[in-house]
C-alpha positions in Angstrom: 0.0 0.0 0.0 1.2 3.5 -0.8 2.8 5.5 2.0 1.2 8.7 0.6 -1.9 9.8 2.4 -4.2 12.4 0.7 -5.9 14.8 3.0 -9.5 15.9 2.3 -8.4 19.0 0.4 -6.1 17.0 -1.8 -8.9 14.4 -2.4 -11.2 17.2 -3.6 -8.5 18.6 -5.8 -7.9 15.2 -7.4 -11.7 14.5 -7.8 -12.0 17.7 -9.8 -9.6 16.3 -12.5 -11.7 14.8 -15.4 -9.2 12.0 -15.7 -10.0 10.6 -12.2 -12.9 8.3 -11.3 -12.6 7.7 -7.6 -10.2 9.0 -4.9 -9.6 7.7 -1.4 -7.1 8.7 1.2 -4.5 6.3 -0.3 -5.6 5.3 -3.8 -6.6 6.9 -7.1 -8.8 5.3 -9.8 -8.2 6.8 -13.3 -10.6 6.8 -16.2 -10.1 4.2 -19.0 -9.7 7.0 -21.6 -6.8 8.5 -19.7 -5.1 5.1 -19.3 -5.3 4.5 -23.0 -4.0 8.0 -23.8 -1.2 7.7 -21.3 0.0 4.4 -22.8 0.0 5.8 -26.3 1.8 9.0 -25.2 4.4 6.8 -23.4 4.9 4.7 -26.6 5.5 8.0 -28.4 8.3 8.8 -26.1 6.8 10.8 -23.2 7.8 10.0 -19.7 5.4 9.5 -16.7 6.2 13.0 -15.3 5.4 14.8 -18.5 2.2 12.7 -19.1 0.7 13.3 -15.7 1.7 16.9 -15.5 0.0 17.7 -18.9 -3.1 15.9 -17.6 -3.4 18.3 -14.8 -1.9 16.3 -11.9 0.4 17.8 -9.3 3.3 15.3 -8.9 4.0 16.7 -5.5 0.6 15.5 -4.4 0.4 12.0 -6.0 4.1 11.3 -6.1 6.3 10.4 -9.1 6.7 6.8 -8.0 2.9 6.3 -8.0 2.7 7.7 -11.5 5.4 5.4 -12.7 3.9 2.3 -11.2 0.5 3.1 -12.6 1.9 3.5 -16.1 3.8 0.2 -15.8 0.5 -1.6 -15.0 -1.3 0.1 -17.9 1.4 -0.9 -20.4 1.1 -4.6 -19.3 -2.7 -4.5 -19.6 -2.4 -2.8 -23.1 0.0 -5.5 -24.3 -2.2 -8.3 -23.1 -5.7 -7.1 -23.8 -5.4 -4.1 -26.0 -7.6 -1.0 -25.5 -10.6 -3.1 -24.6 -8.8 -4.3 -21.5 -9.4 -0.8 -19.9 -13.1 -0.6 -20.7 -14.3 -4.1 -19.7 -14.4 -5.5 -16.2 -12.0 -8.5 -16.1 -12.5 -9.4 -12.4 -14.6 -12.5 -11.9 -14.4 -13.7 -15.6 -14.7 -17.3 -14.4 -18.2 -16.8 -13.1 -21.3 -18.2 -14.9 -23.2 -15.0 -15.1 -26.1 -13.7 -13.0 -27.4 -16.2 -10.4 -31.0 -17.4 -10.6 -33.8 -15.8 -8.7 -34.0 -18.7 -6.2 -30.4 -17.8 -5.2 -31.1 -14.1 -4.7 -31.1 -14.5 -0.9 -27.7 -16.1 -1.0 -26.4 -13.4 -3.3 -27.7 -10.8 -0.9 -25.9 -12.4 2.0 -22.7 -12.6 0.0 -23.0 -8.9 -0.9 -23.5 -8.0 2.7 -20.4 -10.1 3.8 -18.3 -8.4 1.1 -19.6 -4.9 2.2 -18.7 -5.7 5.8 -15.2 -6.8 4.8 -14.7 -3.6 2.7 -16.0 -1.5 5.7 -13.4 -3.0 7.9 -10.7 -2.3 5.3 -11.9 1.3 5.1 -11.7 1.6 8.9 -8.1 0.2 8.9 -7.1 2.9 6.3 -8.1 5.7 8.6 -5.3 7.6 10.4 -6.1 6.0 13.7 -5.7 2.5 12.1 -8.8 1.2 13.8 -7.3 0.8 17.2 -8.9 -2.0 19.3 -9.4 -2.1 23.0 -10.6 -4.9 25.3 -13.8 -4.1 27.1 -16.0 -6.4 29.1 -14.4 -9.5 27.6 -15.0 -8.5 24.0 -13.2 -6.5 21.3 -14.6 -3.1 20.6 -13.5 -0.5 18.0 -12.2 2.8 19.5 -13.1 4.8 16.4 -15.3 7.8 16.9 -18.7 8.1 15.3 -17.4 10.6 12.7 -14.6 8.2 11.7 -17.2 5.4 11.3 -19.3 7.7 9.1 -16.3 8.5 7.0 -15.4 4.8 6.6 -19.0 4.0 5.6 -19.1 6.8 3.0 -15.7 5.8 1.5 -16.8 2.2 1.3 -20.1 3.1 -0.5 -18.3 5.6 -2.9 -15.4 3.3 -3.7 -17.4 0.1 -4.4 -20.6 1.8 -5.7 -22.7 -0.1 -3.2 -26.5 0.3 -3.3 -29.0 -0.2 -0.5 -26.2 -0.9 2.0 -26.4 2.2 4.2 -28.6 0.6 6.9 -26.6 -2.6 7.0 -23.2 -0.9 7.2 -24.5 1.3 10.0 -25.6 -1.8 11.9 -22.1 -3.3 11.4 -20.4 -0.1 12.5 -22.9 0.3 15.5 -24.0 3.8 14.5 -27.4 5.1 13.6 -28.5 5.7 10.0 -30.0 9.1 10.9 -26.6 10.1 12.4 -24.9 9.1 9.2 -27.3 11.1 7.0 -26.9 14.1 9.2 -23.2 13.8 8.9 -23.6 13.8 5.1 -25.8 17.0 5.3 -23.0 18.8 7.2 -20.5 18.0 4.4 -20.5 21.6 3.3 -19.5 22.8 6.8 -16.7 20.3 6.9 -15.5 21.4 3.5 -15.4 25.0 4.6 -13.6 24.0 7.8 -11.1 21.9 5.8 -10.5 24.8 3.4 -9.9 27.2 6.4 -7.4 24.7 7.9 -5.6 24.4 4.6 -5.3 28.2 4.2 -3.9 28.4 7.7 -1.6 25.6 7.0 -0.2 27.4 4.0 0.4 30.5 6.1 2.2 28.5 8.8 4.2 26.4 6.3 5.5 29.6 4.7 6.9 30.7 8.1 8.1 27.2 8.8 10.0 27.1 5.5 11.6 30.5 6.1 13.0 29.1 9.3 14.3 26.0 7.5 12.0 23.8 9.6 13.8 24.7 12.8 10.8 26.3 14.6 8.2 24.8 16.8 4.6 25.7 17.7 5.7 28.3 20.2 7.9 30.0 17.7 5.1 29.8 15.1 2.7 31.4 17.6 4.9 34.4 18.1 5.7 34.8 14.3 2.0 34.6 13.4 1.2 37.3 16.0 4.0 39.4 14.6 3.1 39.0 10.9 -0.7 38.9 11.1 -1.2 41.4 13.9 -3.2 38.9 15.9 -2.3 35.6 17.5 -3.5 32.1 16.4 -4.4 29.7 19.2 -1.3 27.6 20.0 -3.5 24.5 20.3 -4.8 25.1 16.8 -1.2 25.4 15.5 -0.3 22.1 17.2 -3.4 20.5 15.6 -2.5 21.7 12.1 1.2 20.6 12.5 0.0 17.1 13.4 -2.7 17.1 10.7 -0.4 18.2 7.8 2.6 16.4 9.3 5.2 19.1 9.6 7.3 19.2 12.7 10.2 21.1 14.1 13.6 19.6 13.1 15.1 19.1 16.5 18.7 18.3 17.2 19.8 15.0 18.7 21.8 15.3 21.9 25.3 13.9 21.7 26.5 11.6 24.5 28.1 13.5 27.3 31.9 13.2 27.2 33.5 12.4 30.5 35.6 15.3 31.6 39.3 14.7 32.3 40.3 14.6 35.9 41.6 17.9 37.2 45.2 18.1 38.3 46.1 18.9 41.9 46.9 22.5 40.8 43.3 22.9 39.4 40.8 23.2 42.2 37.1 22.4 41.9 34.4 24.5 43.7 30.9 23.4 44.9 27.7 23.7 42.9 26.2 26.8 44.5 23.6 27.2 41.7 22.0 23.8 42.1 19.9 24.2 38.9 18.1 27.2 40.2 17.5 28.6 36.7 14.3 30.5 37.5 15.9 33.8 38.4 14.1 37.1 38.3 16.9 39.6 39.1 19.1 40.6 36.1 22.9 40.4 36.8 22.6 38.1 39.7 23.4 34.7 38.1 25.6 34.1 35.0 26.4 30.8 33.3 29.4 30.3 31.0 30.8 27.6 28.7 32.9 27.0 25.6 31.8 25.2 22.4 33.5 24.4 19.1 32.4 25.4 15.6 34.0 23.5 12.7 34.0 25.3 9.3 35.0 24.4 5.8 38.6 23.2 5.3 38.6 21.3 8.6 39.3 24.5 10.6 37.9 24.7 14.1 36.9 27.8 16.1 35.9 28.1 19.8 33.2 30.2 21.2 33.1 31.3 24.9 29.9 32.8 26.1 28.4 34.2 29.3 24.6 34.2 29.7 22.4 36.0 32.2 20.1 33.3 33.5 17.3 35.7 34.4 17.0 37.4 31.0 18.5 34.7 28.8 20.7 37.4 27.3 24.3 36.7 26.0 26.1 39.5 27.9 29.7 38.5 26.8 31.3 36.3 24.2 34.6 35.7 22.5 35.5 33.7 19.3 39.0 32.3 19.0 40.9 29.8 16.9 42.8 28.7 20.1 41.7 27.1 23.3 44.4 28.9 25.3 43.4 30.6 28.6 43.1 33.9 26.8 39.7 33.0 25.5 38.2 32.9 28.9 40.2 35.9 30.2 38.9 38.1 27.3 35.3 36.8 28.0 35.7 37.8 31.7 37.0 41.2 30.7 33.9 41.8 28.5 31.6 40.6 31.3 33.3 43.0 33.6 32.7 45.9 31.1 29.0 44.8 30.9 28.6 44.8 34.7 30.3 48.1 35.2 29.3 49.6 38.6 26.0 47.5 38.7 27.5 44.5 40.4 24.8 42.5 42.3 25.7 41.7 45.9 25.0 38.0 45.3 26.4 37.8 41.8 27.5 34.3 40.8 29.1 32.8 37.7 28.5 29.1 37.0 30.4 26.7 34.7 31.3 23.1 34.2 34.6 21.5 35.6 36.5 22.2 32.4 40.2 23.0 32.4 39.8 26.7 32.0 37.4 27.1 34.9 39.5 25.1 37.4 42.6 27.0 36.5 44.0 29.0 39.5 44.4 32.2 37.5 40.8 32.1 36.2 39.5 31.5 39.7 41.6 34.4 41.0 40.2 36.8 38.4 36.6 35.7 39.2 37.2 36.4 42.8 38.7 39.9 42.1 35.6 40.7 40.1 33.5 40.1 43.2 31.7 37.0 41.7 31.0 33.8 43.6 32.2 30.8 41.5 30.0 27.7 41.1 30.6 24.5 39.1 28.5 21.7 37.8 28.9 18.2 39.3 31.1 15.9 37.4 29.2 14.2 34.5 26.1 16.3 35.0 25.7 18.5 31.9 22.2 19.5 32.9 23.7 21.4 35.8 24.6 24.0 33.1 21.5 23.5 31.0 20.9 27.1 30.0 24.3 27.3 28.2 23.9 23.8 26.6 20.4 24.9 25.4 21.7 28.1 23.9 24.6 26.4 22.0 22.2 23.8 20.6 19.8 26.5 19.3 22.6 28.6 17.9 24.1 25.6 16.0 20.7 24.8 14.6 19.9 28.3 13.4 23.2 29.5 11.8 24.9 27.8 8.8 28.3 27.9 10.5 29.5 24.8 8.6 29.3 26.8 5.4 31.7 29.5 6.5 34.9 29.5 4.5 37.0 31.6 6.9 37.2 32.7 10.5 36.3 36.2 9.4 33.1 35.0 7.8 32.3 32.9 10.9 32.8 35.9 13.2 30.3 37.9 11.1 27.8 35.1 11.4 28.3 34.9 15.2 28.0 38.7 15.6 24.8 38.8 13.6 23.3 35.9 15.5 24.1 37.4 18.9 22.5 40.6 17.9 19.4 38.7 16.6 19.2 36.5 19.7 19.4 39.4 22.1 17.3 42.0 20.3 14.9 40.4 17.8 14.4 36.7 18.7 11.4 36.4 20.9 11.1 33.6 23.4 7.9 32.0 24.7 9.1 31.8 28.3 10.1 35.4 28.4 6.5 36.5 28.0 7.0 36.4 24.2 9.7 39.2 24.5 13.3 39.3 23.4 16.0 39.0 26.0 16.9 42.7 25.8 13.2 43.7 26.1 12.7 41.3 29.0 15.7 42.8 30.8 14.1 46.2 30.6 10.8 44.7 31.7 12.4 43.2 34.8 14.3 46.4 35.7 11.1 48.4 35.3 9.2 45.9 37.5 
C-alpha cells in the first residue's frame, strides 16, 4: 500500500480532475480513456512525469513513483488485452453470469459479507488505524462516530454499493440518521477543511523560512508578529499534526566524560543547584565553551556568558585557540558589561573544564566580586541554559558553510544581535532577552 496519504483538500482537488474516477485517502482510480491516452503517449516517447503533468496532476501530491507504477501496469494491460482491457471488467471472468432468482437470498448475504469486509478495510485505512481495545471481555472499536461515518461513506463511494447504508450502520454500530446528518454537514466540513488548509499554507511559509527549525511556540509568536493577531497555539499544534510538519530538533550527543583535574586545578561546589528560575538581572551568570567547525577542517571556539534571568548573552569571545586567553577576554567583556552595577549576590557558574578550574581564572573571578559555582562531574544538565543556547545557535546559523574565521565571526556577531534583540522567546512573556531585561528592571 502507498505511504502517501491524501488529506481531504487533496482528495477534492484530485476528484476535480476529469481523468479521475474515484479517490480515497490512499488510492486513485483513473478513467479508462486517460489510461489509453497515457500508454499511447508513453509509446510516443513521453515519460510519466510529462504525461501526468500535462493531464493536470500535481506530482508533489500524487508522487512520481505512484505515476510510474500506474503507467507500468497500464502498459502490461495494453500489451495483453489491448484497448478493450481498460473498458471491460476483467475481475470474476470465471463466473457463470447472474445467479438465478432462487439464489437471490444467498447473493444478498454474500454482498453484505463483502460490504462488511470492505468497511473493515476502510476503517483500517483511517489515520487511527482502527485501534482496538478490550472491554467487558469483547473486542470493541475505539473509532469515533465521525470516523465510522467516514469509513461507511468511503466504502459506498469506492465500491458503488447500493441499499447498504442501513446494513453498514448496523455493522459499525451507528445510527443511519446520524450518518445522513453527517452527510448533510459535508459543506461545513468542507469549509472547515478549506480554512485549515489556508492556515496551513500560512504556517508552512513561516516554517520554510525558518528551514523547519521552529516549533509551535515560535510559530505562535511569528503569526502574532506578521498577522497582527495571534492564532491559538492548540490550533497550531493540531495543524502541525494534521499536515505532518514538525520542528527539526537536534539529537543530543552523549556526554563526554571530563578529564580529571590536576592537583593544581581546584574544583568548587555547585552553588547554583539548577536554580534557573531567576528574576533579578545580573545576579546569576552561566558560561561555557563550544567548538564550531567550518570548511577546510578548521575549528573555532566560542566562549559565552549568559544571564540566567534574561537569557541574554552578555559577553562572548570567538577564537581559533583554546588557550586561557579565550576565557580571560570573556571575563573582561563581562566586567565591562557589569560596570558599577554588580549584584551583591552575583554568581558565575560553569562546568569543571580545564579553563574554569585554573587558579588564575578563579583568582580573576574572585577579584571581580563574583561567587564561582561548578556543575557536578558528569552532569551537563547542571549547566542546561548554556547547553540549550549552544544547541539552538548551531541549529539556526549555517556555520559549517563558513569558509574563513572572518566569515564565521560575522555570522556569530549577527546571530548574537538577533538572539538578544529580535528573537522572541515563549518563556520570556514572548519578549526578546533585551526587552525582558528592561521589563524586569522596570518591575
